[in-house]
C-alpha positions as a printed Julia matrix, in Angstrom:
854×3 Matrix{Float64}:
 -10.91   43.71   31.85
 -11.62   47.27   31.37
 -10.88   50.19   34.38
 -12.19   53.32   33.55
 -13.61   55.65   35.57
 -17.7    55.48   35.61
 -17.85   59.14   35.66
 -16.14   60.76   32.74
 -14.65   57.36   31.32
 -11.25   58.35   32.11
  -8.5    55.26   33.13
  -8.26   54.31   36.66
  -5.06   52.87   37.39
  -4.65   49.74   39.44
  -2.46   51.62   41.73
   0.08   54.68   41.03
   4.01   54.92   42.45
   5.28   57.24   40.54
   9.24   56.8    40.57
  11.55   53.59   40.81
  15.19   53.36   40.14
  16.33   49.68   39.3
  20.01   48.62   39.05
  19.62   46.1    36.64
  21.7    42.96   36.91
  19.39   39.92   36.05
  16.14   39.58   33.81
  13.14   40.44   35.73
   9.48   40.17   35.77
   7.58   43.71   37.14
   3.86   43.94   38.71
   1.09   46.11   39.02
   1.47   47.78   42.57
  -2.0    45.98   44.12
  -0.24   42.41   43.19
   3.09   42.57   44.37
   3.39   40.12   47.34
   7.1    40.08   48.13
   9.46   42.27   48.9
  11.79   41.23   46.19
   9.04   41.99   43.35
   9.71   45.09   41.02
   6.59   47.26   41.0
   6.13   48.69   37.74
   6.19   52.65   38.37
   5.15   55.6    36.14
   9.06   56.33   36.1
  11.32   53.61   35.88
  15.01   54.52   35.76
  16.81   51.59   34.73
  20.84   51.23   34.97
  21.67   47.8    33.38
  25.08   46.17   34.41
  25.36   43.29   31.68
  24.02   43.18   27.71
  21.12   40.89   26.86
  18.82   41.76   29.89
  14.84   42.15   29.65
  12.11   43.55   32.2
   8.61   42.35   31.5
   5.8    44.38   31.91
   2.5    43.0    33.91
  -0.2    41.19   32.89
  -2.4    43.74   30.43
  -5.77   41.99   31.43
  -4.8    43.38   34.84
  -4.59   47.16   33.83
  -6.81   49.71   31.5
  -5.91   50.78   27.93
  -3.99   54.47   28.68
  -1.71   52.83   31.38
   1.66   54.2    30.6
   5.25   53.89   31.89
   8.74   56.08   31.06
  11.7    53.61   30.46
  15.27   55.47   30.84
  18.37   53.94   30.2
  21.22   55.07   32.75
  23.9    52.58   31.6
  25.86   51.57   29.12
  24.39   48.08   28.0
  21.13   47.51   26.26
  17.86   46.16   27.14
  14.96   44.62   26.07
  11.26   45.9    27.5
   8.81   42.57   26.92
   5.54   42.11   27.56
   3.86   39.8    30.21
   4.31   36.81   27.8
   7.92   37.21   26.9
   7.55   38.85   23.13
  10.0    41.5    22.75
   8.28   45.12   22.54
  11.12   47.32   22.25
  14.95   47.76   23.45
  16.45   50.77   25.11
  20.35   51.73   24.33
  22.01   53.47   26.29
  21.2    57.33   27.13
  17.55   56.59   25.73
  14.38   57.17   27.07
  11.16   55.5    25.51
   7.27   56.2    26.54
   5.28   52.91   26.34
   1.36   52.76   26.71
  -1.26   50.54   26.25
  -4.26   50.39   23.72
  -5.56   46.86   23.56
  -5.94   44.79   27.23
  -7.76   42.0    25.75
  -4.92   39.48   25.93
  -2.19   38.7    28.63
   0.3    40.4    26.31
  -1.66   43.39   25.36
  -0.84   45.74   22.8
   1.71   48.57   23.62
   2.77   51.78   21.54
   6.25   53.11   22.06
   7.69   57.06   21.46
  11.3    57.5    21.64
  12.18   60.78   23.81
  14.65   62.87   22.29
  16.01   65.98   23.56
  13.57   68.83   23.04
  11.73   66.59   20.58
  10.41   63.1    20.42
  10.87   60.61   17.43
   9.3    57.05   16.77
  11.14   54.03   17.75
  13.23   52.17   14.97
  12.23   49.17   16.15
   8.42   49.85   16.0
   8.99   50.98   12.59
  10.86   47.5    11.41
   9.03   45.55    9.01
   9.96   42.73    6.52
  13.63   43.64    5.16
  14.08   45.91    7.45
  16.07   45.85   11.22
  16.1    48.16   14.15
  19.87   48.61   14.95
  19.81   51.12   17.78
  17.43   54.3    16.5
  18.18   53.17   12.72
  16.83   51.04   10.04
  18.84   49.0     8.55
  18.12   46.29    5.4
  17.57   42.84    6.43
  17.2    39.92    4.81
  16.47   36.46    7.14
  17.9    33.15    5.67
  15.39   30.28    6.28
  15.94   26.8     4.69
  13.38   24.47    3.49
  13.75   20.87    2.41
  10.07   20.12    0.49
   7.75   22.04   -1.57
   7.08   25.48   -0.31
   3.84   27.69   -1.05
   5.31   31.03   -1.36
   2.77   33.59    0.08
   3.27   37.56    2.1
   4.82   35.49    5.01
   7.87   35.02    2.59
   8.59   38.91    1.75
  12.09   39.8     1.78
  13.45   36.14    2.79
  16.2    34.62    1.54
  14.51   31.06    0.67
  17.35   28.25    0.65
  16.77   24.61   -0.61
  18.35   22.1     1.74
  16.31   18.86    0.32
  16.24   17.17   -2.95
  14.12   18.1    -6.23
  11.47   20.57   -4.72
   9.06   23.92   -6.28
   8.44   27.04   -5.16
   5.08   27.45   -5.92
   4.66   31.21   -5.88
   0.92   32.88   -4.97
  -0.58   35.48   -7.58
   1.87   38.61   -8.42
  -1.15   40.71   -8.22
  -2.48   39.68   -4.96
   1.15   39.71   -3.47
   1.72   43.68   -5.33
   4.63   44.39   -7.42
   6.72   45.59   -4.86
   6.34   41.59   -3.09
  10.17   39.9    -3.17
  12.32   36.97   -2.09
  15.8    35.7    -2.7
  16.08   31.98   -3.7
  18.58   29.73   -3.63
  19.32   26.26   -4.42
  21.55   24.53   -1.91
  19.91   20.93   -2.13
  20.89   18.22   -4.34
  18.36   18.4    -7.05
  16.71   20.88   -8.96
  14.07   23.81   -7.85
  11.73   24.99   -9.72
   9.77   27.95   -9.13
   6.58   28.24  -10.67
   4.0    31.35  -10.96
   0.14   30.46  -10.51
  -2.95   31.19  -12.52
  -1.54   31.12  -16.04
   1.26   33.93  -14.64
   4.86   33.95  -16.43
   8.35   34.27  -14.43
  10.91   35.7   -17.2
   8.06   34.74  -19.93
   8.19   31.27  -18.87
   5.59   28.99  -17.38
   8.49   28.37  -14.73
  11.91   28.41  -13.86
  14.83   26.06  -12.57
  17.54   26.59  -10.44
  20.15   24.14  -10.54
  22.78   23.31   -7.8
  24.05   26.32   -6.19
  22.47   28.95   -8.44
  20.51   31.98   -6.77
  18.02   34.89   -7.99
  15.84   37.75   -6.36
  12.16   37.31   -7.4
  10.22   40.1    -7.68
   6.2    40.42   -8.33
   5.46   43.05  -10.87
   2.11   43.43  -12.5
   0.44   40.29  -13.02
   3.96   38.53  -13.73
   7.11   37.63  -12.54
  10.58   38.33  -12.45
  14.26   37.34  -11.42
  17.61   39.87  -11.07
  20.82   38.53  -10.49
  20.14   34.95  -11.77
  23.62   33.18  -11.21
  24.31   30.44  -13.6
  26.3    27.41  -12.53
  28.89   26.45  -15.08
  28.66   23.16  -13.77
  24.94   23.22  -14.53
  24.32   25.38  -17.44
  22.48   23.18  -19.62
  18.09   23.86  -19.18
  15.49   21.44  -20.72
  12.71   22.76  -23.09
   9.74   20.1   -23.53
   7.75   21.13  -26.29
   3.98   19.69  -27.33
   3.37   19.91  -30.92
   1.07   18.78  -33.35
   1.74   20.1   -36.64
   2.35   23.2   -38.88
   5.27   26.2   -38.02
   5.97   26.43  -34.75
   8.62   29.45  -34.19
  10.54   29.66  -30.94
  10.87   32.64  -28.64
  14.04   33.52  -27.25
  13.81   32.47  -23.73
  12.84   28.8   -25.37
  15.43   28.9   -27.36
  17.82   29.68  -24.13
  16.71   25.78  -23.35
  19.92   23.86  -24.98
  18.08   20.8   -24.06
  15.2    20.61  -25.64
  12.32   17.53  -26.22
   9.82   18.13  -28.76
   6.65   15.08  -27.8
   3.01   14.68  -29.21
   0.79   13.56  -31.66
   1.51   14.76  -35.0
  -1.38   15.18  -37.25
   0.39   16.95  -40.13
   4.63   17.72  -40.68
   5.84   20.06  -38.35
   8.3    22.92  -38.81
  10.32   24.42  -35.95
  11.55   27.71  -36.48
  14.97   28.55  -34.63
  15.98   32.12  -33.8
  18.72   33.55  -36.14
  21.56   32.94  -33.69
  24.81   31.02  -33.13
  23.91   27.82  -30.9
  24.32   24.13  -30.66
  21.53   22.05  -29.55
  20.56   18.84  -28.27
  17.32   18.01  -29.78
  15.43   14.32  -29.46
  12.08   13.56  -31.36
   9.47   11.33  -29.3
   6.34   12.44  -31.02
   4.4     9.88  -32.73
   2.41    9.89  -36.14
   3.52    9.66  -39.86
   4.89   13.08  -40.14
   8.22   14.79  -40.27
   9.98   17.14  -37.83
  11.98   20.06  -39.67
  14.23   22.54  -37.92
  15.35   25.48  -39.56
  16.18   28.96  -39.11
  14.14   32.24  -40.16
  15.4    32.76  -43.56
  16.31   29.23  -43.8
  19.54   27.53  -46.01
  19.65   23.86  -45.09
  17.38   22.27  -42.68
  17.66   19.39  -40.68
  14.5    16.34  -40.5
  14.45   14.6   -36.95
  12.96   11.12  -37.68
  11.04    9.9   -34.69
  12.63    8.49  -31.6
  15.61    9.73  -32.41
  17.73   12.51  -30.93
  20.83   14.48  -32.64
  23.46   17.18  -31.73
  22.13   20.68  -34.2
  24.37   23.43  -34.97
  22.85   26.45  -35.93
  24.84   29.28  -37.72
  21.84   31.64  -37.85
  20.98   30.38  -41.03
  21.44   26.86  -41.8
  20.73   24.17  -39.73
  22.87   21.16  -39.51
  23.4    17.67  -38.04
  26.69   17.82  -36.61
  26.4    13.86  -35.71
  26.34   13.1   -38.87
  29.35   15.2   -40.16
  32.5    13.05  -39.31
  35.55   14.47  -41.07
  38.84   12.52  -40.92
  37.5     9.85  -38.88
  39.4     5.9   -39.98
  37.25    4.45  -37.47
  33.89    4.92  -35.4
  33.21    2.66  -32.34
  29.57    1.69  -31.77
  27.68    0.42  -29.55
  26.68   -3.52  -30.09
  23.0    -2.64  -29.81
  20.67   -5.72  -29.53
  18.53   -7.71  -31.54
  15.57   -5.02  -30.79
  17.36   -2.32  -31.15
  20.51   -2.34  -33.58
  23.61   -0.18  -33.74
  22.77    0.43  -37.55
  19.21    0.85  -38.43
  16.82    1.98  -40.82
  14.36    5.3   -40.11
  11.12    3.81  -39.14
  11.95   -0.03  -38.34
  14.38   -2.09  -36.04
  16.08   -3.67  -39.09
  19.57   -3.48  -39.14
  23.29   -4.77  -37.73
  24.23   -5.06  -34.08
  27.08   -7.11  -32.55
  26.03   -9.95  -30.64
  29.05  -11.07  -29.32
  32.26   -9.38  -29.37
  33.65  -11.46  -32.5
  30.23  -11.62  -34.17
  28.08   -9.24  -36.67
  24.31  -10.39  -36.88
  21.22   -9.05  -39.43
  18.27   -8.35  -38.04
  14.75   -8.02  -39.45
  11.71   -6.77  -37.28
  13.52   -7.78  -34.21
  14.66  -10.86  -35.45
  18.06  -12.32  -35.73
  18.51  -13.96  -39.24
  22.05  -14.32  -40.13
  25.1   -14.13  -37.99
  29.13  -13.99  -39.27
  30.89  -15.77  -36.49
  34.42  -16.81  -36.96
  34.8   -17.31  -40.6
  31.42  -19.07  -40.88
  27.66  -17.52  -41.87
  24.84  -18.52  -39.6
  21.33  -18.42  -40.6
  18.31  -19.17  -38.41
  16.64  -22.63  -37.86
  13.89  -21.79  -40.61
  10.95  -24.0   -40.52
   9.45  -25.81  -43.9
   6.78  -23.11  -44.62
   9.68  -20.55  -44.65
  13.08  -22.46  -45.46
  16.11  -20.41  -43.88
  17.48  -20.44  -47.32
  15.46  -20.17  -50.08
  14.57  -18.17  -53.2
  13.2   -14.8   -53.76
  10.8   -15.79  -56.62
   9.82  -18.93  -54.51
  10.59  -18.05  -50.88
   8.77  -21.01  -49.47
  11.15  -23.74  -51.27
  14.58  -24.17  -49.95
  16.72  -25.26  -47.11
  16.01  -25.7   -42.85
  17.29  -26.81  -39.92
  14.89  -29.79  -39.28
  16.35  -30.83  -36.28
  19.58  -31.75  -34.63
  22.13  -32.31  -37.3
  19.58  -32.74  -39.72
  18.78  -31.03  -42.54
  15.39  -30.55  -44.14
  14.14  -30.03  -47.6
  11.04  -28.02  -48.55
   8.75  -27.39  -51.53
   5.83  -25.27  -51.79
   5.95  -24.58  -47.87
   5.73  -28.49  -47.28
   8.64  -30.77  -45.68
   9.79  -33.32  -48.78
  12.69  -35.06  -46.94
  15.58  -34.95  -44.43
  18.99  -35.98  -44.18
  20.33  -37.03  -41.13
  23.77  -36.91  -39.01
  24.68  -40.56  -40.24
  23.61  -40.16  -43.93
  20.38  -41.36  -44.31
  18.14  -39.08  -46.65
  14.71  -40.3   -45.29
  11.46  -39.04  -47.37
   8.62  -37.52  -45.45
   5.18  -39.38  -45.89
   6.88  -43.1   -46.12
   4.36  -45.94  -46.55
   4.78  -49.35  -46.42
   3.13  -53.06  -46.57
   4.25  -56.4   -46.01
   3.25  -57.32  -49.6
   4.89  -54.3   -51.45
   6.82  -51.21  -51.34
   4.79  -47.86  -52.36
   6.96  -44.94  -51.97
   6.87  -41.67  -54.07
  10.68  -41.96  -54.63
  13.49  -42.79  -52.05
  17.32  -43.5   -51.82
  17.88  -47.07  -49.64
  21.2   -47.7   -49.18
  22.2   -46.55  -52.47
  19.82  -48.04  -55.07
  16.64  -45.76  -56.71
  13.25  -46.9   -56.64
  10.41  -44.95  -57.91
   7.42  -47.31  -58.3
   7.96  -47.75  -62.16
   9.42  -50.81  -62.65
   8.42  -54.47  -61.77
  12.2   -55.41  -60.61
  15.53  -53.22  -59.2
  18.65  -54.35  -58.77
  21.32  -52.59  -56.54
  24.97  -53.46  -55.78
  26.24  -55.14  -52.53
  24.88  -52.79  -50.61
  21.71  -51.86  -52.74
  18.52  -53.61  -52.88
  16.87  -55.99  -54.84
  12.92  -55.65  -55.12
  10.92  -58.07  -57.23
   7.74  -59.76  -56.08
   7.11  -61.76  -52.53
   9.9   -64.61  -53.26
  10.31  -67.04  -50.83
  13.61  -67.58  -51.09
  14.86  -64.13  -52.82
  18.03  -62.71  -51.96
  17.56  -58.84  -50.65
  14.13  -59.16  -51.65
  11.09  -57.48  -50.29
   9.02  -59.54  -47.5
  11.27  -62.54  -48.14
  11.4   -65.27  -45.82
  15.23  -66.09  -44.9
  16.71  -63.13  -47.22
  19.32  -60.94  -46.77
  19.22  -57.44  -46.44
  15.41  -57.86  -46.81
  12.39  -54.98  -45.59
  10.68  -56.82  -42.72
  12.37  -59.82  -43.5
  11.9   -63.13  -41.17
  14.98  -63.96  -39.98
  16.44  -61.76  -42.08
  19.56  -60.63  -41.68
  19.81  -56.14  -42.1
  16.44  -55.78  -42.11
  14.51  -52.56  -42.25
  13.55  -51.1   -39.29
   9.79  -49.24  -39.31
   9.12  -46.22  -37.82
   6.76  -46.79  -34.65
   3.82  -45.1   -34.43
   1.84  -43.55  -31.66
  -0.12  -45.46  -29.65
  -3.93  -45.77  -30.53
  -3.01  -45.38  -34.19
  -5.12  -46.94  -36.79
  -4.07  -47.45  -40.51
  -1.95  -49.67  -43.17
   1.33  -48.01  -41.64
   3.59  -51.01  -40.05
   3.15  -51.6   -36.48
   6.52  -52.16  -34.69
   6.86  -54.49  -31.99
   7.35  -51.41  -29.96
   4.25  -50.16  -31.19
   2.07  -53.71  -29.97
   3.69  -53.27  -26.96
   2.77  -49.92  -26.19
  -0.83  -50.43  -27.07
  -1.84  -54.02  -26.45
  -1.94  -55.8   -23.34
  -0.44  -59.68  -23.04
  -3.29  -62.61  -22.63
  -1.5   -63.81  -19.8
  -2.08  -61.53  -16.74
  -3.13  -58.05  -18.53
  -2.75  -55.16  -16.96
  -5.24  -52.67  -18.07
  -5.46  -49.22  -17.69
  -8.29  -45.93  -18.37
 -12.0   -47.44  -18.41
 -11.93  -51.31  -19.99
 -15.36  -52.48  -20.72
 -16.64  -56.2   -21.27
 -20.0   -57.64  -21.95
 -22.66  -57.08  -18.95
 -23.8   -60.87  -17.73
 -27.46  -61.57  -16.92
 -28.38  -60.65  -13.3
 -27.73  -64.74  -11.0
 -24.82  -65.39  -13.83
 -22.39  -67.6   -11.71
 -18.91  -68.69  -13.85
 -15.58  -67.59  -14.9
 -17.13  -64.32  -17.19
 -16.0   -61.02  -16.27
 -18.71  -58.99  -13.81
 -19.0   -55.53  -14.87
 -19.9   -52.6   -12.55
 -23.34  -52.95  -14.19
 -23.83  -56.63  -13.2
 -22.84  -55.72   -9.69
 -24.99  -52.55   -9.02
 -28.21  -54.71  -10.23
 -27.36  -58.0    -8.24
 -26.34  -56.74   -5.06
 -26.63  -54.38   -2.46
 -24.06  -51.52   -1.37
 -22.0   -52.02    2.06
 -23.3   -47.97    2.94
 -27.02  -47.31    2.97
 -28.11  -50.64    1.42
 -31.82  -50.61   -0.28
 -33.14  -53.87   -0.25
 -35.94  -55.35   -2.05
 -38.09  -58.37   -1.76
 -38.26  -59.88    2.07
 -34.89  -59.39    3.47
 -34.16  -62.17    6.81
 -31.58  -61.83    9.12
 -30.9   -64.17   12.15
 -33.35  -62.93   15.43
 -31.26  -61.6    18.54
 -31.9   -62.99   21.86
 -34.73  -60.92   23.83
 -32.99  -58.12   25.99
 -29.83  -57.53   23.41
 -29.02  -53.95   22.8
 -26.49  -53.48   20.16
 -26.49  -52.59   16.35
 -27.58  -56.31   15.71
 -30.55  -55.96   12.82
 -33.99  -56.15   15.25
 -36.27  -58.86   13.28
 -39.93  -58.69   13.74
 -39.78  -61.81   15.94
 -37.13  -60.06   18.01
 -39.89  -56.81   18.63
 -42.38  -59.14   19.34
 -40.61  -61.57   21.91
 -39.11  -58.1    23.82
 -41.67  -56.26   24.42
 -44.91  -54.19   23.47
 -44.03  -50.65   21.62
 -44.91  -47.46   23.05
 -47.27  -46.56   20.39
 -49.4   -49.66   21.76
 -49.15  -48.74   25.36
 -49.95  -45.14   24.15
 -53.18  -46.43   22.1
 -54.31  -48.73   24.76
 -53.56  -46.76   27.87
 -55.66  -43.73   26.16
 -58.36  -46.07   25.55
 -58.62  -47.77   29.12
 -61.44  -46.06   31.49
 -60.36  -44.09   34.15
 -59.61  -44.55   37.8
 -59.28  -41.58   40.54
 -58.19  -43.61   43.45
 -55.92  -46.34   42.75
 -55.11  -49.11   45.27
 -51.78  -51.16   46.32
 -52.46  -53.93   43.7
 -53.28  -51.53   41.35
 -50.31  -52.5    38.53
 -48.29  -49.94   36.19
 -46.26  -50.78   33.32
 -42.28  -49.91   33.72
 -39.79  -50.32   31.49
 -36.99  -52.02   33.75
 -33.16  -49.82   33.27
 -31.68  -52.52   35.11
 -33.14  -55.3    33.44
 -31.86  -54.21   29.64
 -35.17  -52.13   29.83
 -37.53  -54.82   29.67
 -41.38  -54.05   30.14
 -42.22  -54.88   34.07
 -45.05  -54.04   35.88
 -45.01  -51.74   39.33
 -47.9   -52.23   42.02
 -49.18  -48.96   43.51
 -47.8   -50.2    46.65
 -44.43  -50.28   45.79
 -44.29  -47.14   44.55
 -46.09  -45.52   47.75
 -43.35  -47.5    49.4
 -40.47  -46.2    47.06
 -41.75  -42.32   46.99
 -41.61  -42.46   50.75
 -38.46  -43.45   51.37
 -37.53  -40.84   48.91
 -39.16  -37.61   50.26
 -38.11  -38.86   53.82
 -34.7   -37.76   52.57
 -35.75  -33.99   51.97
 -38.36  -33.08   54.21
 -38.02  -32.97   57.98
 -39.46  -35.87   59.72
 -42.23  -34.87   62.34
 -43.66  -36.82   64.72
 -46.39  -36.2    67.09
 -48.34  -32.78   68.05
 -46.95  -29.82   66.36
 -48.75  -27.7    68.76
 -46.82  -29.35   71.86
 -43.62  -30.41   70.1
 -40.57  -28.39   71.56
 -38.0   -29.95   69.51
 -37.14  -31.54   65.76
 -36.67  -34.95   65.86
 -33.66  -34.55   63.2
 -31.53  -30.99   63.58
 -31.39  -29.01   60.57
 -29.48  -25.8    59.49
 -30.59  -22.61   58.31
 -27.74  -20.69   56.43
 -25.26  -22.38   58.12
 -26.69  -22.57   61.31
 -28.17  -25.57   63.39
 -31.76  -25.38   64.23
 -33.33  -28.1    66.16
 -36.53  -25.88   67.48
 -35.54  -25.35   70.9
 -34.21  -21.87   70.7
 -34.15  -18.8    68.26
 -31.1   -18.38   66.13
 -29.63  -15.19   63.91
 -29.93  -15.44   59.97
 -27.97  -13.28   57.7
 -30.24  -10.2    57.61
 -30.77   -9.41   61.36
 -27.46  -11.0    62.14
 -26.16   -8.57   59.36
 -27.88   -5.18   60.75
 -26.77   -5.94   64.4
 -22.71   -6.9    63.53
 -20.11   -4.28   63.92
 -19.0    -1.56   61.3
 -16.04   -1.4    58.98
 -16.04    1.54   56.79
 -12.68    0.45   54.88
 -13.07   -3.38   53.65
  -9.47   -5.12   52.53
  -9.21   -7.6    50.24
  -9.95  -11.12   52.59
 -13.0    -9.75   54.11
 -16.01  -11.69   53.29
 -19.83  -11.25   52.23
 -22.25  -13.3    51.79
 -23.78  -14.41   48.11
 -26.8   -16.28   46.85
 -25.33  -18.3    43.71
 -28.1   -17.51   41.04
 -25.54  -20.2    38.6
 -25.75  -23.18   41.59
 -28.98  -23.07   42.49
 -29.03  -20.43   44.85
 -27.11  -21.84   47.5
 -25.08  -19.55   50.05
 -21.95  -18.82   49.06
 -18.83  -15.91   50.56
 -17.49  -13.53   48.56
 -14.09  -11.71   48.71
 -13.59   -8.35   48.73
 -10.99   -8.69   46.06
 -13.11  -10.45   44.03
 -15.96   -7.96   44.4
 -13.1    -5.05   43.22
 -11.76   -7.23   40.38
 -15.69   -8.17   38.84
 -16.87   -4.43   39.05
 -13.4    -3.13   37.43
 -14.44   -5.31   34.65
 -17.98   -4.23   34.21
 -17.01   -0.5    34.27
 -14.38   -0.71   32.01
 -16.73   -1.44   29.6
 -18.89    1.68   30.29
 -15.98    4.61   30.85
 -13.06    4.37   28.17
  -9.54    5.02   28.87
  -8.1     8.54   27.81
  -6.28    8.65   24.54
  -5.75   10.92   21.55
  -7.24    9.57   18.64
  -4.59    8.99   15.61
  -5.44    9.9    12.17
  -2.84    8.94    9.8
  -2.11   10.62    6.58
   0.37    9.74    3.67
  -0.48   12.07    1.61
  -1.36   15.84    0.83
  -4.23   16.78    3.75
  -6.62   19.29    4.61
  -7.75   19.2     8.34
 -11.41   18.41    9.06
 -13.64   19.41   11.87
 -13.51   15.82   13.16
  -9.82   16.12   13.61
 -10.31   18.33   16.66
  -8.61   16.64   19.84
  -6.75   13.65   17.71
  -2.73   13.74   16.29
  -2.13   13.5    13.05
   0.4    10.79   12.49
   2.61   11.06    9.22
   4.47    7.22    9.55
   7.79    6.38    8.51
   7.08    4.52    5.56
   6.01    7.65    3.84
   9.26    9.17    2.95
   7.9    11.53    0.7
   7.51   15.6     1.79
   3.6    16.61    2.4
   1.35   19.72    2.88
  -0.83   19.4     5.75
  -3.35   22.05    5.88
  -5.66   24.06    8.29
  -8.77   25.49    6.81
  -9.83   28.77    7.44
 -12.43   29.2    10.46
 -14.79   30.86    7.38
 -15.17   26.7     5.74
 -13.88   24.98    9.61
 -15.08   26.45   12.91
 -13.03   24.49   15.2
 -14.07   26.06   18.69
 -11.78   28.14   20.04
  -9.71   25.83   22.68
  -9.42   23.34   19.8
  -6.01   21.32   19.69
  -4.57   19.39   17.2
  -1.12   17.43   17.29
   1.31   16.74   14.58
   3.37   13.83   14.76
   6.35   12.82   11.92
   7.83    9.71   12.54
  11.45    8.63   12.12
  12.77    8.71    8.21
   9.04    9.78    7.34
   9.21   13.05    4.8
   9.13   16.78    5.93
   5.75   18.38    6.94
   4.41   21.54    5.64
   1.91   22.81    8.21
   0.35   25.48    6.47
  -2.92   27.58    7.17
  -5.28   29.41    4.46
  -6.92   32.87    5.17
  -6.21   32.68    8.8
  -3.24   33.42   11.02
  -0.64   30.69   12.2
   1.76   31.92   14.76
   5.01   30.1    16.4
   4.99   30.55   19.86
   7.88   32.0    21.41
   9.04   34.17   18.39
   5.84   35.36   17.13
   6.25   34.78   13.41
   3.23   33.83   11.27
   3.25   31.47    8.26
   3.45   28.04    7.18
   5.88   25.89    9.58
   8.25   22.92    8.7
   7.77   19.79   10.86
  11.3    17.66   10.52
  11.44   13.96   11.16
  10.78   12.84   14.95
   9.2    15.9    15.12
   5.8    16.65   17.36
   3.97   19.82   16.89
   0.59   21.02   18.55
  -1.5    24.0    17.18
  -3.66   25.87   19.98
  -6.93   27.9    18.3
  -6.59   31.35   20.59
  -9.37   33.37   18.25
 -11.89   32.58   15.58
  -8.97   32.9    12.97
  -5.79   32.46   15.0
  -3.29   29.68   15.77
  -0.6    29.3    17.77
   1.47   26.47   17.52
   4.8    25.09   19.07
   6.66   21.76   19.41
  10.06   19.92   18.86
  11.72   19.71   15.19
   9.56   22.85   13.93
  10.97   25.7    12.24
């Protein structure tokens, strides 16, 4: 609103009250003279002499939109306490200390608060107001400017921009980062203080390839702090305090080969990790300083990683996947972990079969302790030998790789063939076993009932190799000769003692039972026969037994196969008969699932197709007489065919239609009443008098402006043959509500759930962005610039951070985000259980307010 004189352009004031003396005992609002509505309203005079009676009181100026630019007022303080002058929105403009006088004039009336300039009046001269000069890092104390550093706390990763100037930014969260904007953009006078008061490491990282203290990033351990200053294209720290409890930092360096010389900044990291894929031998040159390093090598590739000084004395080679404590005296680099002087006992971890305690370089071959009383040898991650309780325990081995073999013949030796069984192998094949009963069993034993054929064997003390014809053993031995029927200890002998497979024998040799289905010359034991064959009496077959298929029509005790049944019989379900099947003929009129024979059909009735054909071929008759006949299927007589005369049809039809239509007798022109009275719309009517039906009756009825639920109205029910029914007002309301609910949606704020970093889009206008409890990670949600997403002025977007969810940083790109109540700008932090709403008030300016918002 503009208040100017049309003739000359001078300011036209709302009204002019020249002077007011104000005894200020409580904060007050002031009013332009035309807008004073009560005697208690304080008018804003041109000169305001204020005497405050307490500290922290305030006077609010009127709405700037109701005055013109150039409107002015002089405030003086005649008391001993300082008071504050604010704009109409409550934002502070200036403080007026005891004895001071300040001159205010309006330069922009486009908003309710407006923009006011303030000049401090002095004795004989005027001076600017210190509070108007105070910016970032400065604070007005009376008429003086003092240095200021406001402390803010953060618990999530922050983007440090111009709004962080002169702030002390303290981490109270876990492991987070301060991501710095470009030093060139912020200028080489930008600074802020950083302190790690959290529970994890705080990383300060420049952007765009810029360095800080010559490094890509720095880390502040717990309770460490520093001042971060922007230079020309680089960042520096001042007073970087180091916590002696956490004075180690780590260098992670990727190397590929060649000579790599560490800078002093890199070498200041006591803990160093070297990674990457080596394509050649790599030499790392440490500075010529006295230092201890904790170095690990996680590189890959078949090349070496060597450490030396610039003028090398002794050097140190660190194998891959190894770590060492290294000491450099400026010339020599020594692995201190291998220098053990005067130590009589070295305690090591037990290790495991895949990571032995003592191992060889580039292998997992070595020694480890599987238990407190055992030591074992592992090779390629497999245990081979263990010493336990005075015993040497070996792996089982196999016939192909015996546990005990020979260097020149590794597939010949001893192995464990099973529980309590020792196996003997030659040429990677098992040859015989020695079991727990002392039996020495050859592998590949073959026998038949007529003779014994063995490669060689020791059987109950007697040796036989198949070369001789007779072999006589001791009392515990075996005598093998011909097939003597009466021999003692003979092979296949009848009534023999200690015979192999003998009949009525004592101490007969049992053979190995072969797997069912085996078909060779191996001896068949009784167990093999029982498992493989069925008895002749009442056999129980398994699998799919087969038999010859009998000829069709066979009627004997021969087995009937499925093929015999399929070719000679029909199935119960949907049988397909051939030939001329016959069946009993049902009595006429039978109506069941019994098969209908041709005789039943002919005896019962003429088929419908016959009636159709004959009726269609018959001559026409236009006027039937009473004796004419019509075919009829009698439903009351099991649907048999009968005849119906035309006379009977007319009589039956007349009886039926008399129930539907009025019975009129006599001359309608002279009749005075219906023979039978009827009802119309529920009103009885016999023709003797007029009646009132719904339409005229409704028109003539008394009016009712507000129906109640029990009121009734007529309804023609289309779902019930259009009969008249009544509808209550309650039922009508319920039906209408159901219908209109489908047309008009309920008012709600649509949700957009996000569990990641997110930049708002145009469709988010009017929605609420929701951060669920399940996502405990801190997130950054960004309001885009008006140049990229042009939200209409008045757009409101709500941010909701649910219980236990990670902290949300509400950031903005190039536009301005103002915190309501304080006027501060920049990114805002929304804690768990917090709700905040951002309102777009100009094309490039948003205002935000809420709970849990800092």
